[in-house]
Structure formats: structure tokens, C-alpha cells
DSSP file (Angstrom, degrees, kcal/mol; ACC not computed):
  #  RESIDUE AA STRUCTURE BP1 BP2  ACC     N-H-->O    O-->H-N    N-H-->O    O-->H-N    TCO  KAPPA ALPHA  PHI   PSI    X-CA   Y-CA   Z-CA
    1    1 A M              0   0    0      0, 0.0     2,-0.4     0, 0.0     0, 0.0   0.000 360.0 360.0 360.0 120.4    0.0    0.0    0.0
    2    2 A E        -     0   0    0      1,-0.0     2,-0.6   143,-0.0     0, 0.0  -0.703 360.0-137.7 -85.7 131.9    1.5    3.3   -1.1
    3    3 A I        -     0   0    0     -2,-0.4     2,-0.4   142,-0.1   141,-0.1  -0.794  21.2-169.2 -93.7 124.5    0.9    6.3    1.2
    4    4 A K        -     0   0    0     -2,-0.6   142,-0.2   142,-0.1     0, 0.0  -0.839  14.7-138.3-109.1 149.3    0.1    9.4   -0.6
    5    5 A L        -     0   0    0     -2,-0.4   136,-0.1   140,-0.1   138,-0.0  -0.907  24.5-118.5-107.0 121.9    0.0   12.9    0.9
    6    6 A P        -     0   0    0      0, 0.0     3,-0.5     0, 0.0   133,-0.4  -0.382  18.3-136.8 -56.5 133.2   -2.9   15.1   -0.1
    7    7 A P  S    S+     0   0    0      0, 0.0   132,-0.1     0, 0.0    40,-0.1   0.841  92.0   4.0 -65.4 -30.6   -1.5   18.2   -1.7
    8    8 A R  S    S+     0   0    0    130,-0.2    74,-0.2    40,-0.0     3,-0.1  -0.054  86.7 124.0-149.0  37.7   -3.8   20.7    0.1
    9    9 A N    >   +     0   0    0     -3,-0.5     3,-1.4     1,-0.2     4,-0.2  -0.783  26.7 176.8-108.8  94.2   -6.0   18.9    2.6
   10   10 A P  G >  S+     0   0    0      0, 0.0     3,-1.9     0, 0.0     4,-0.2   0.715  70.1  80.3 -70.6 -14.8   -5.4   20.6    6.0
   11   11 A L  G >  S+     0   0    0      1,-0.3     3,-1.8     2,-0.2    -2,-0.0   0.782  78.0  70.0 -56.8 -29.4   -8.0   18.3    7.5
   12   12 A I  G <  S+     0   0    0     -3,-1.4    -1,-0.3     1,-0.3   132,-0.1   0.708  89.3  63.6 -65.7 -16.6   -5.5   15.5    7.7
   13   13 A N  G <  S+     0   0    0     -3,-1.9     2,-0.3    -4,-0.2    -1,-0.3   0.613  81.0  97.8 -77.8 -12.7   -3.7   17.5   10.4
   14   14 A I  S <  S-     0   0    0     -3,-1.8   116,-0.1    -4,-0.2     5,-0.1  -0.603  83.1-108.2 -86.0 137.1   -6.7   17.3   12.9
   15   15 A D    >>  -     0   0    0     -2,-0.3     4,-1.3     1,-0.1     3,-0.7  -0.248  18.6-122.4 -64.1 148.1   -6.4   14.6   15.5
   16   16 A H  H 3> S+     0   0    0      1,-0.3     4,-2.3     2,-0.2     5,-0.2   0.820 111.2  59.9 -65.3 -29.7   -8.7   11.5   15.2
   17   17 A L  H 3> S+     0   0    0      1,-0.2     4,-2.1     2,-0.2    -1,-0.3   0.874 101.6  54.1 -67.1 -34.2  -10.1   12.2   18.7
   18   18 A Q  H <> S+     0   0    0     -3,-0.7     4,-1.6     2,-0.2    -1,-0.2   0.892 105.9  51.7 -63.8 -38.9  -11.3   15.6   17.5
   19   19 A W  H  X S+     0   0    0     -4,-1.3     4,-2.5     2,-0.2    -2,-0.2   0.918 107.8  53.2 -64.3 -41.0  -13.2   13.8   14.6
   20   20 A I  H  X S+     0   0    0     -4,-2.3     4,-2.8     1,-0.2     5,-0.2   0.924 107.7  50.8 -58.3 -41.3  -14.8   11.5   17.2
   21   21 A K  H  X S+     0   0    0     -4,-2.1     4,-1.9     1,-0.2    -1,-0.2   0.861 108.3  52.5 -66.5 -31.0  -16.0   14.5   19.1
   22   22 A L  H  X S+     0   0    0     -4,-1.6     4,-2.5     2,-0.2     5,-0.2   0.924 110.0  48.2 -69.7 -43.0  -17.5   16.0   15.9
   23   23 A V  H  X S+     0   0    0     -4,-2.5     4,-2.2     1,-0.2    -2,-0.2   0.949 112.0  48.9 -57.7 -48.4  -19.4   12.7   15.2
   24   24 A E  H  X S+     0   0    0     -4,-2.8     4,-0.7     1,-0.2    -1,-0.2   0.856 111.0  50.9 -68.1 -31.1  -20.7   12.6   18.8
   25   25 A L  H  < S+     0   0    0     -4,-1.9     3,-0.5    -5,-0.2    -1,-0.2   0.930 115.2  42.8 -61.7 -46.1  -21.8   16.4   18.5
   26   26 A L  H  < S+     0   0    0     -4,-2.5    89,-4.1     1,-0.2    -2,-0.2   0.756 120.9  40.2 -78.6 -25.2  -23.6   15.7   15.2
   27   27 A T  H >X S+     0   0    0     -4,-2.2     3,-1.9    -5,-0.2     4,-0.9   0.393  75.9 143.0-102.8   1.1  -25.2   12.4   16.4
   28   28 A E  T 3< S-     0   0    0     -4,-0.7    -3,-0.1    -3,-0.5    -4,-0.0  -0.235  85.8 -13.2 -51.6 119.5  -26.1   13.3   20.0
   29   29 A N  T 3> S+     0   0    0      1,-0.1     4,-1.9    86,-0.1    -1,-0.3   0.257 108.5 107.1  73.3  -8.8  -29.4   11.6   20.8
   30   30 A V  H <> S+     0   0    0     -3,-1.9     4,-1.0     2,-0.2    -2,-0.1   0.936  82.6  39.9 -69.5 -45.0  -30.1   10.8   17.1
   31   31 A F  H ><>S+     0   0    0     -4,-0.9     5,-2.7     2,-0.2     3,-0.7   0.930 113.8  54.3 -67.3 -45.2  -29.4    7.0   17.5
   32   32 A A  H >45S+     0   0    0      1,-0.3     3,-1.3     3,-0.2    -1,-0.2   0.889 106.3  52.3 -52.9 -41.0  -31.1    6.8   20.8
   33   33 A L  H 3<5S+     0   0    0     -4,-1.9    -1,-0.3     1,-0.3    -2,-0.2   0.786 112.9  45.1 -68.7 -24.8  -34.2    8.3   19.3
   34   34 A N  T <<5S-     0   0    0     -4,-1.0    -1,-0.3    -3,-0.7    -2,-0.2   0.244 115.7-115.2-100.5  10.8  -34.1    5.7   16.6
   35   35 A N  T < 5S+     0   0    0     -3,-1.3    28,-2.4     1,-0.2     2,-0.3   0.887  76.3 122.4  53.9  46.0  -33.5    2.9   19.0
   36   36 A R  E   < -A   62   0A   0     -5,-2.7     2,-0.4    26,-0.3    -1,-0.2  -0.907  50.8-144.8-128.0 159.7  -30.0    2.2   17.5
   37   37 A R  E     -A   61   0A   0     24,-2.9    24,-2.0    -2,-0.3     2,-0.4  -0.988  22.0-117.0-128.2 143.4  -26.5    2.2   18.8
   38   38 A L  E     +A   60   0A   0     -2,-0.4    22,-0.3    22,-0.2     3,-0.1  -0.589  33.8 170.6 -73.2 120.6  -23.3    3.3   17.2
   39   39 A T  E     +     0   0A   0     20,-3.2   116,-2.3    -2,-0.4     2,-0.3   0.678  62.2  10.9-107.5 -23.8  -20.9    0.4   16.8
   40   40 A Q  E     -AB  59 154A   0     19,-1.4    19,-2.2   114,-0.2     2,-0.4  -0.990  49.7-162.0-156.3 145.9  -18.2    1.9   14.5
   41   41 A V  E     +AB  58 153A   0    112,-2.7   111,-2.7    -2,-0.3   112,-1.8  -0.996  19.5 176.0-130.1 133.3  -17.0    5.2   13.1
   42   42 A E  E     -AB  57 151A   0     15,-1.9    15,-2.2    -2,-0.4     2,-0.3  -0.917   9.2-160.9-132.8 156.4  -14.6    5.2   10.1
   43   43 A N  E     -AB  56 150A   0    107,-2.2   107,-1.9    -2,-0.3     2,-0.4  -0.967   5.9-163.0-139.2 159.4  -13.2    8.0    8.1
   44   44 A L  E     -A   55   0A   0     11,-1.6    11,-3.0    -2,-0.3     2,-0.3  -0.982  11.3-148.2-144.4 123.7  -11.5    8.6    4.6
   45   45 A F  E     -A   54   0A   0    100,-0.5   102,-3.6    -2,-0.4     2,-0.3  -0.725  19.5-148.4 -90.6 142.9   -9.5   11.5    3.4
   46   46 A T        -     0   0    0      7,-1.6     2,-0.4    -2,-0.3     7,-0.3  -0.776   8.0-140.8-112.6 159.4   -9.7   12.5   -0.1
   47   47 A E  S    S-     0   0    0     -2,-0.3     4,-0.1     5,-0.1     2,-0.0  -0.873  70.8  -4.6-105.9 148.6   -7.4   14.0   -2.7
   48   48 A G  S    S+     0   0    0     -2,-0.4     3,-0.2     1,-0.1     5,-0.1  -0.316  74.5 121.5  70.5-151.6   -8.6   16.5   -5.2
   49   49 A G  S    S-     0   0    0      1,-0.2    -1,-0.1     3,-0.1     4,-0.0  -0.336  84.8 -56.3  86.7-177.0  -12.3   17.5   -5.4
   50   50 A H  S    S-     0   0    0      1,-0.2    -1,-0.2    -2,-0.1    -2,-0.1   0.810 118.9 -10.5 -68.2 -36.0  -13.8   20.9   -5.1
   51   51 A Y  S    S-     0   0    0     -3,-0.2    -1,-0.2    30,-0.1    30,-0.2  -0.973  93.1 -69.6-160.1 159.9  -12.3   21.4   -1.6
   52   52 A P        +     0   0    0      0, 0.0    28,-2.6     0, 0.0     2,-0.3  -0.301  60.4 173.4 -59.8 138.6  -10.5   19.3    1.1
   53   53 A A  E     - C   0  79A   0     -7,-0.3    -7,-1.6    26,-0.2     2,-0.4  -0.977  30.6-154.0-146.9 159.9  -12.8   16.8    2.7
   54   54 A V  E     -AC  45  78A   0     24,-2.4    24,-2.6    -2,-0.3     2,-0.3  -0.995  20.6-144.9-135.6 131.8  -13.0   13.9    5.1
   55   55 A Y  E     -AC  44  77A   0    -11,-3.0   -11,-1.6    -2,-0.4     2,-0.4  -0.692   8.7-154.9 -96.1 145.2  -15.7   11.3    4.8
   56   56 A F  E     -AC  43  76A   0     20,-2.8    20,-1.0    -2,-0.3     2,-0.5  -0.966   4.9-165.7-122.5 138.2  -17.3    9.6    7.7
   57   57 A R  E     -AC  42  75A   0    -15,-2.2   -15,-1.9    -2,-0.4     2,-0.5  -0.992   8.4-165.1-122.9 123.5  -19.0    6.1    7.8
   58   58 A L  E     -AC  41  74A   0     16,-2.9    16,-2.5    -2,-0.5     2,-0.5  -0.924   2.6-160.9-114.4 128.3  -21.2    5.2   10.7
   59   59 A T  E     +AC  40  73A   0    -19,-2.2   -20,-3.2    -2,-0.5   -19,-1.4  -0.925  16.2 176.5-111.5 128.9  -22.3    1.7   11.5
   60   60 A T  E     -AC  38  72A   0     12,-2.7    12,-2.2    -2,-0.5   -22,-0.2  -0.871  14.7-164.5-128.6 160.4  -25.2    1.1   13.8
   61   61 A L  E     -A   37   0A   0    -24,-2.0   -24,-2.9    -2,-0.3    10,-0.1  -0.945  44.3 -78.8-136.1 158.3  -27.3   -1.8   15.1
   62   62 A P  E >   -A   36   0A   0      0, 0.0     3,-1.9     0, 0.0   -26,-0.3  -0.310  50.4-110.7 -58.5 143.3  -30.6   -1.9   16.8
   63   63 A E  T 3  S+     0   0    0    -28,-2.4   -27,-0.1     1,-0.3   -28,-0.1   0.814 111.2  30.4 -49.0 -45.1  -30.2   -1.0   20.5
   64   64 A N  T 3  S+     0   0    0    -29,-0.3     2,-0.3     2,-0.0    -1,-0.3  -0.155 112.4  72.3-108.9  39.4  -31.0   -4.5   22.0
   65   65 A S    <   -     0   0    0     -3,-1.9    -4,-0.0     2,-0.1     0, 0.0  -0.997  50.0-163.8-148.4 151.1  -29.7   -6.7   19.2
   66   66 A D        +     0   0    0     -2,-0.3     2,-0.5    -5,-0.1     5,-0.1   0.059  44.8 145.1-116.2  22.4  -26.5   -7.9   17.5
   67   67 A D    >   -     0   0    0      1,-0.2     3,-1.4    -5,-0.1    -2,-0.1  -0.495  39.1-158.2 -62.2 111.2  -28.4   -9.1   14.4
   68   68 A Q  G >  S+     0   0    0     -2,-0.5     3,-1.1     1,-0.2    -1,-0.2   0.665  87.1  69.7 -63.0 -20.9  -26.0   -8.4   11.6
   69   69 A N  G 3  S+     0   0    0      1,-0.2    -1,-0.2     3,-0.0    -2,-0.1   0.641  96.4  53.7 -72.3 -15.8  -28.9   -8.5    9.2
   70   70 A K  G <  S+     0   0    0     -3,-1.4    -1,-0.2     2,-0.1    -2,-0.2   0.224  76.9 135.4-104.8  15.3  -30.1   -5.2   10.7
   71   71 A V    <   -     0   0    0     -3,-1.1     2,-0.4   -10,-0.1   -10,-0.2  -0.410  36.4-163.4 -61.9 131.0  -26.8   -3.3   10.3
   72   72 A E  E     -C   60   0A   0    -12,-2.2   -12,-2.7    -2,-0.2     2,-0.5  -0.974   3.5-166.8-118.0 137.4  -27.3    0.2    9.0
   73   73 A V  E     +C   59   0A   0     -2,-0.4    36,-2.0   -14,-0.2    37,-1.5  -0.988  21.6 148.6-125.5 123.1  -24.3    2.1    7.5
   74   74 A S  E     +C   58   0A   0    -16,-2.5   -16,-2.9    -2,-0.5     2,-0.3  -0.653  11.9 162.9-131.3-170.6  -24.7    5.8    6.9
   75   75 A G  E     -C   57   0A   0    -18,-0.3    18,-2.8    18,-0.2    37,-0.5  -0.978  22.1-128.7 172.2-176.8  -22.3    8.8    6.9
   76   76 A F  E     -CD  56  92A   0    -20,-1.0   -20,-2.8    16,-0.3     2,-0.4  -0.963  17.8-121.5-152.5 163.7  -21.5   12.3    6.0
   77   77 A V  E     -CD  55  91A   0     14,-3.3    14,-2.2    -2,-0.3     2,-0.6  -0.928  15.6-157.9-114.6 138.1  -18.8   14.4    4.4
   78   78 A F  E     -CD  54  90A   0    -24,-2.6   -24,-2.4    -2,-0.4     2,-0.3  -0.978  19.9-175.1-113.4 114.0  -17.1   17.3    6.2
   79   79 A G  E     -CD  53  89A   0     10,-2.4    10,-2.6    -2,-0.6     2,-0.5  -0.848  17.7-161.7-113.0 151.2  -15.6   19.7    3.8
   80   80 A F  E     - D   0  88A   0    -28,-2.6     2,-1.7    -2,-0.3     8,-0.2  -0.948   8.9-155.0-129.4 105.3  -13.4   22.8    4.3
   81   81 A N  E  >> + D   0  87A   0      6,-2.7     5,-2.1    -2,-0.5     4,-0.8  -0.596  28.5 160.2 -84.0  80.8  -13.2   25.3    1.4
   82   82 A N  T  45 +     0   0    0     -2,-1.7    -1,-0.2     4,-0.2   -31,-0.1   0.544  65.5  61.0 -80.0  -9.5   -9.8   26.8    2.3
   83   83 A D  T  45S+     0   0    0     -3,-0.1    -1,-0.2     2,-0.0    -2,-0.1   0.806 118.2  14.2 -86.2 -32.5   -9.3   28.2   -1.3
   84   84 A W  T  45S-     0   0    0     -3,-0.2    -2,-0.1     3,-0.1    -3,-0.0   0.849 136.5  -9.2-112.6 -52.8  -12.2   30.5   -1.7
   85   85 A D  T  <5S-     0   0    0     -4,-0.8    -3,-0.2     2,-0.1    -4,-0.0   0.387  75.6-116.5-140.4   6.8  -14.1   31.4    1.4
   86   86 A D      < +     0   0    0     -5,-2.1    -4,-0.2     1,-0.2     2,-0.2   0.773  61.6 157.2  58.8  27.3  -13.0   29.3    4.4
   87   87 A D  E     -D   81   0A   0     -6,-0.6    -6,-2.7    -7,-0.0     2,-0.4  -0.488  37.5-137.3 -82.6 153.0  -16.5   27.8    4.7
   88   88 A V  E     -D   80   0A   0     -8,-0.2     2,-0.4    -2,-0.2    -8,-0.2  -0.909  16.7-163.6-109.9 138.7  -17.3   24.5    6.3
   89   89 A Y  E     -D   79   0A   0    -10,-2.6   -10,-2.4    -2,-0.4     2,-0.4  -0.960   9.2-175.7-123.2 140.6  -19.7   22.1    4.6
   90   90 A I  E     +D   78   0A   0     -2,-0.4   -12,-0.2   -12,-0.2    -2,-0.0  -0.969  16.0 165.3-133.9 116.0  -21.5   19.0    6.3
   91   91 A H  E     -D   77   0A   0    -14,-2.2   -14,-3.3    -2,-0.4     2,-0.1  -0.995  35.3-117.8-135.2 139.3  -23.5   16.9    4.0
   92   92 A P  E     -D   76   0A   0      0, 0.0     2,-1.2     0, 0.0   -16,-0.3  -0.451  31.4-111.4 -75.9 151.2  -25.0   13.5    4.5
   93   93 A L        +     0   0    0    -18,-2.8    19,-0.3   -37,-0.2   -18,-0.2  -0.687  69.6 130.6 -83.2  99.9  -23.8   10.7    2.1
   94   94 A S  S >> S-     0   0    0     -2,-1.2     4,-1.9    17,-0.1     3,-1.9  -0.898  75.8 -92.9-144.9 171.4  -27.1   10.1    0.3
   95   95 A P  T 34 S+     0   0    0      0, 0.0     5,-0.1     0, 0.0    -2,-0.1   0.674 115.3  72.4 -66.9 -10.7  -28.5    9.8   -3.3
   96   96 A Q  T 34 S+     0   0    0      1,-0.2     3,-0.1     3,-0.1    -3,-0.1   0.744 118.5  13.0 -71.4 -18.5  -29.1   13.6   -3.2
   97   97 A G  T <4 S+     0   0    0     -3,-1.9     2,-0.3     1,-0.1    -1,-0.2   0.484 124.0  54.5-132.0  -8.9  -25.5   14.3   -3.5
   98   98 A F  S  < S-     0   0    0     -4,-1.9    -1,-0.1     2,-0.0     2,-0.1  -0.934  83.6-101.0-130.6 148.5  -23.7   11.0   -4.5
   99   99 A W     >  -     0   0    0     -2,-0.3     4,-1.8     1,-0.1     3,-0.4  -0.439  31.7-124.8 -67.1 145.2  -24.0    8.5   -7.3
  100  100 A E  H  > S+     0   0    0      1,-0.2     4,-2.3     2,-0.2     5,-0.2   0.855 111.1  54.4 -62.7 -35.7  -25.9    5.3   -6.2
  101  101 A D  H  > S+     0   0    0      1,-0.2     4,-2.4     2,-0.2    -1,-0.2   0.857 105.8  52.6 -67.4 -30.0  -22.9    3.1   -7.3
  102  102 A W  H  > S+     0   0    0     -3,-0.4     4,-1.7     2,-0.2    -2,-0.2   0.894 109.8  48.4 -69.4 -37.5  -20.6    5.1   -5.2
  103  103 A L  H  <>S+     0   0    0     -4,-1.8     5,-2.8     2,-0.2     4,-0.4   0.921 114.0  45.8 -65.8 -42.2  -22.8    4.6   -2.1
  104  104 A V  H ><5S+     0   0    0     -4,-2.3     3,-1.2     1,-0.2    -2,-0.2   0.925 111.4  52.2 -66.6 -41.3  -23.1    0.8   -2.7
  105  105 A K  H 3<5S+     0   0    0     -4,-2.4    -1,-0.2     1,-0.3    -2,-0.2   0.880 112.7  46.1 -58.1 -38.1  -19.3    0.6   -3.3
  106  106 A N  T 3<5S-     0   0    0     -4,-1.7    -1,-0.3    -5,-0.2    -2,-0.2   0.438 116.4-114.1 -89.3   1.3  -18.7    2.4    0.0
  107  107 A G  T < 5 +     0   0    0     -3,-1.2     2,-0.7    -4,-0.4    -3,-0.2   0.669  62.7 151.1  81.6  16.3  -21.3    0.2    1.9
  108  108 A I      < +     0   0    0     -5,-2.8    -1,-0.2    -6,-0.2   -34,-0.2  -0.714   7.6 160.7 -88.1 116.5  -23.7    3.1    2.6
  109  109 A N        +     0   0    0    -36,-2.0     2,-0.3    -2,-0.7   -35,-0.2   0.348  58.8  33.4-121.8   8.1  -27.2    1.6    2.8
  110  110 A T  S    S-     0   0    0    -37,-1.5     2,-0.4   -17,-0.1   -35,-0.2  -0.974  82.9-100.1-152.6 167.1  -29.2    4.4    4.7
  111  111 A T        -     0   0    0     -2,-0.3     2,-0.5   -37,-0.1   -17,-0.1  -0.730  30.6-130.2 -92.6 132.4  -29.2    8.1    5.0
  112  112 A F        -     0   0    0    -37,-0.5     2,-0.6    -2,-0.4    -1,-0.0  -0.701  19.3-168.3 -84.0 126.8  -27.5    9.8    8.0
  113  113 A N        -     0   0    0     -2,-0.5     2,-0.1   -21,-0.0   -39,-0.0  -0.942  16.4-152.9-115.1 109.3  -29.9   12.4    9.6
  114  114 A Y        -     0   0    0     -2,-0.6   -87,-0.2     1,-0.1   -88,-0.1  -0.432  23.1 -92.0 -88.3 160.5  -27.7   14.4   12.1
  115  115 A H        -     0   0    0    -89,-4.1     2,-1.1     1,-0.1    -1,-0.1  -0.349  43.2-106.7 -65.0 143.4  -28.8   16.1   15.2
  116  116 A E        -     0   0    0     -2,-0.1     2,-0.5   -89,-0.1    -1,-0.1  -0.617  44.9-170.6 -74.9 103.0  -29.9   19.8   14.8
  117  117 A V        -     0   0    0     -2,-1.1   -91,-0.0     1,-0.0    -3,-0.0  -0.819  26.5-110.4 -98.0 134.7  -26.8   21.4   16.4
  118  118 A G     >  -     0   0    0     -2,-0.5     4,-2.9     1,-0.1     5,-0.2  -0.334  22.3-121.5 -62.5 145.3  -27.2   25.2   17.0
  119  119 A I  H  > S+     0   0    0      1,-0.2     4,-2.7     2,-0.2     5,-0.2   0.869 111.6  50.6 -56.5 -44.2  -25.0   27.3   14.8
  120  120 A R  H  > S+     0   0    0      1,-0.2     4,-2.6     2,-0.2    -1,-0.2   0.913 111.8  46.3 -63.8 -43.0  -23.2   28.9   17.8
  121  121 A K  H  > S+     0   0    0      2,-0.2     4,-1.9     1,-0.2    -2,-0.2   0.898 116.2  45.6 -68.3 -40.2  -22.4   25.5   19.4
  122  122 A L  H  X S+     0   0    0     -4,-2.9     4,-2.6     2,-0.2    -2,-0.2   0.916 113.9  49.5 -70.4 -39.2  -21.2   24.1   16.0
  123  123 A Y  H  X S+     0   0    0     -4,-2.7     4,-3.0    -5,-0.2     5,-0.3   0.933 111.3  49.0 -60.6 -49.0  -19.1   27.2   15.3
  124  124 A S  H  X>S+     0   0    0     -4,-2.6     4,-2.6    -5,-0.2     5,-0.5   0.873 112.3  47.6 -66.2 -35.7  -17.5   27.2   18.6
  125  125 A F  I  X>S+     0   0    0     -4,-1.9     4,-2.2     3,-0.2     5,-2.0   0.958 115.5  44.8 -66.5 -49.2  -16.6   23.5   18.3
  126  126 A I  I  <>S+     0   0    0     -4,-2.6     6,-1.8     3,-0.2     5,-0.7   0.900 121.1  39.8 -61.5 -42.1  -15.1   23.9   14.9
  127  127 A D  I  <5S+     0   0    0     -4,-3.0    -2,-0.2     4,-0.2    -1,-0.2   0.905 130.1  25.2 -77.9 -43.6  -13.2   27.1   15.9
  128  128 A K  I  <5S+     0   0    0     -4,-2.6    -3,-0.2    -5,-0.3    -2,-0.2   0.792 130.3  33.4 -98.2 -31.8  -12.1   26.1   19.4
  129  129 A E  I  <<S+     0   0    0     -4,-2.2    -3,-0.2    -5,-0.5    -4,-0.1   0.921 133.6  24.6 -86.7 -58.2  -11.9   22.3   19.3
  130  130 A I  I   <S-     0   0    0     -5,-2.0    -3,-0.2  -112,-0.1    -4,-0.2   0.772  86.2-152.9 -83.2 -25.9  -10.9   21.5   15.8
  131  131 A K    > < +     0   0    0     -5,-0.7     3,-1.5    -6,-0.5    -4,-0.2   0.880  27.0 169.4  57.4  44.1   -9.3   24.9   15.3
  132  132 A I  G >   +     0   0    0     -6,-1.8     3,-1.0     1,-0.3    -5,-0.1   0.797  67.3  55.8 -63.6 -34.4  -10.0   24.6   11.6
  133  133 A W  G 3  S+     0   0    0      1,-0.3    -1,-0.3    -7,-0.2    -6,-0.1   0.627 106.5  51.0 -76.8 -10.3   -9.1   28.2   10.8
  134  134 A S  G <  S+     0   0    0     -3,-1.5    -1,-0.3    -7,-0.1    -2,-0.2   0.305  82.8 118.4-105.6  10.0   -5.6   27.9   12.3
  135  135 A T  S <  S-     0   0    0     -3,-1.0     2,-0.1    -4,-0.2  -124,-0.1  -0.355  75.7 -97.4 -67.7 156.4   -4.7   24.7   10.4
  136  136 A I        -     0   0    0   -126,-0.2  -123,-0.1     2,-0.1    -1,-0.1  -0.477  28.0-121.0 -70.6 147.3   -1.8   24.9    8.1
  137  137 A D  S    S+     0   0    0     -2,-0.1     2,-0.4    -3,-0.1    -1,-0.1   0.831  97.4  42.1 -59.1 -33.7   -2.6   25.5    4.5
  138  138 A F  S    S-     0   0    0   -129,-0.1  -130,-0.2  -128,-0.1    -2,-0.1  -0.899  95.3-104.2-117.9 146.3   -0.9   22.3    3.4
  139  139 A A        -     0   0    0   -133,-0.4     3,-0.1    -2,-0.4     2,-0.1  -0.376  35.1-128.6 -66.8 140.5   -1.0   18.9    5.1
  140  140 A Q        -     0   0    0      1,-0.2    -1,-0.1  -130,-0.1     2,-0.0  -0.367  47.3 -67.8 -78.1 165.7    2.1   18.0    7.1
  141  141 A K        +     0   0    0     -2,-0.1     2,-0.3  -136,-0.1    -1,-0.2  -0.333  68.2 170.8 -55.4 131.6    3.8   14.7    6.5
  142  142 A S        -     0   0    0      2,-0.1  -129,-0.0    -3,-0.1  -130,-0.0  -0.987  44.6-142.1-147.9 151.6    1.5   12.0    7.7
  143  143 A D        +     0   0    0     -2,-0.3    -2,-0.1     2,-0.1  -139,-0.1   0.322  66.7 119.7 -91.9   4.8    1.3    8.2    7.6
  144  144 A I        -     0   0    0   -132,-0.1     2,-0.1  -141,-0.1    -2,-0.1  -0.600  64.2-131.4 -74.7 123.6   -2.5    8.4    7.2
  145  145 A P        -     0   0    0      0, 0.0  -100,-0.5     0, 0.0     3,-0.3  -0.478  17.9-139.0 -77.0 146.5   -3.5    6.7    4.0
  146  146 A V  S    S+     0   0    0      1,-0.2  -100,-0.2  -142,-0.2  -142,-0.1  -0.663  79.7  23.9-103.1 160.4   -5.9    8.7    1.6
  147  147 A E  S    S+     0   0    0   -102,-3.6     2,-0.3    -2,-0.2    -1,-0.2   0.810 104.0 103.1  55.3  32.2   -8.8    7.3   -0.4
  148  148 A E  S    S-     0   0    0     -3,-0.3  -103,-0.4  -103,-0.3     2,-0.2  -0.963  72.8-122.3-147.1 123.6   -9.0    4.4    2.1
  149  149 A W        -     0   0    0     -2,-0.3     2,-0.4  -105,-0.1  -105,-0.2  -0.436  30.7-176.2 -69.3 137.4  -11.4    3.9    5.0
  150  150 A R  E     -B   43   0A   0   -107,-1.9  -107,-2.2    -2,-0.2     2,-0.4  -0.989  29.4-111.4-135.2 143.6   -9.9    3.5    8.4
  151  151 A I  E     +B   42   0A   0     -2,-0.4  -109,-0.3  -109,-0.2     3,-0.1  -0.593  29.4 177.5 -78.3 120.9  -11.5    2.7   11.7
  152  152 A L  E    S-     0   0A   0   -111,-2.7     2,-0.3    -2,-0.4  -110,-0.2   0.820  71.3  -5.6 -87.2 -38.5  -11.5    5.7   14.1
  153  153 A K  E     -B   41   0A   0   -112,-1.8  -112,-2.7  -133,-0.0     2,-0.4  -0.953  53.3-159.7-159.9 139.5  -13.4    4.0   16.8
  154  154 A A  E      B   40   0A   0     -2,-0.3  -114,-0.2  -114,-0.2  -115,-0.1  -0.975 360.0 360.0-120.3 134.9  -15.2    0.8   17.5
  155  155 A Y              0   0    0   -116,-2.3  -115,-0.1    -2,-0.4    -1,-0.1   0.348 360.0 360.0 -98.2 360.0  -17.8    0.7   20.4
């Protein structure tokens, strides 16, 4: 496996624990309301595209079951447009924004509906926890593979 370094993805500089905190912020109470529990969080860094991005894949099971036939895999993309306007984008991985064959290839079988997080709370987290606007313009040397799913946390 060859390790490639994204030419301009500052998101790769952010610690994996910060990404877990973001997932927890966006999913707070969502799975409980749907009687599901999170079993695994994965991420994937990309090269190219319109702006630097990191994709998240979330695996859940029914709250009181380990029935693998009821596994749901959803996700979202977190993008940071550091070239134009320093905006942050959060989009679910769904047919509204991704090709169906891409979703199938990446194991996405349901749409992620995130918790309605207040703008002030989300901005504060992105600014103070992730410190996205103070990341370096170019990714530092890293052993993190790109275009490959990696497990951030298994519950």
C-alpha cells in the first residue's frame, strides 16, 4: 500500500479524537431516538475534489440486538473550502449528492440524519476544538492513507 499525501488537505492535520468529538456532536441523541447504537466510526481523506474533505462512515445496530442483518451504514462528508471562502460544509452521504454506485461501493445503505446542532455550538466546536481556521494551508507529512477507509473508533 502506497501512502500518498494530499497536496492541500489541512483536515489531515486534525487529531482523530477531534473527529470522534465531531461525530458525537452531530449524532447526539439521534441514534437513541431511533433505537439504534453506534458500533463503529470510520473516516476517509480524499485528494482533489472541489475542496478538502473527510468522509465519515457510521455503522449502527438496533439497541437490543447484535443481528448483523439489521446493520445500517450511513455517513456524512465534512468539507473545508480553504481556497475560496473558508466555509465548512457538512452533507449526508445520500443519493441527493452522490452516485448510487458510489454509495453501494462504499457500503452506505441508509441516509444519515444528524442532530440539529445550534450554529453557535457548531461554530464554537469547529473554531475552538478542531481549530480549523488555524490549520496549516498544506498537510504535514503523515502516515494516514488517503482514499481508504480507516476505523476511528469501535464501540
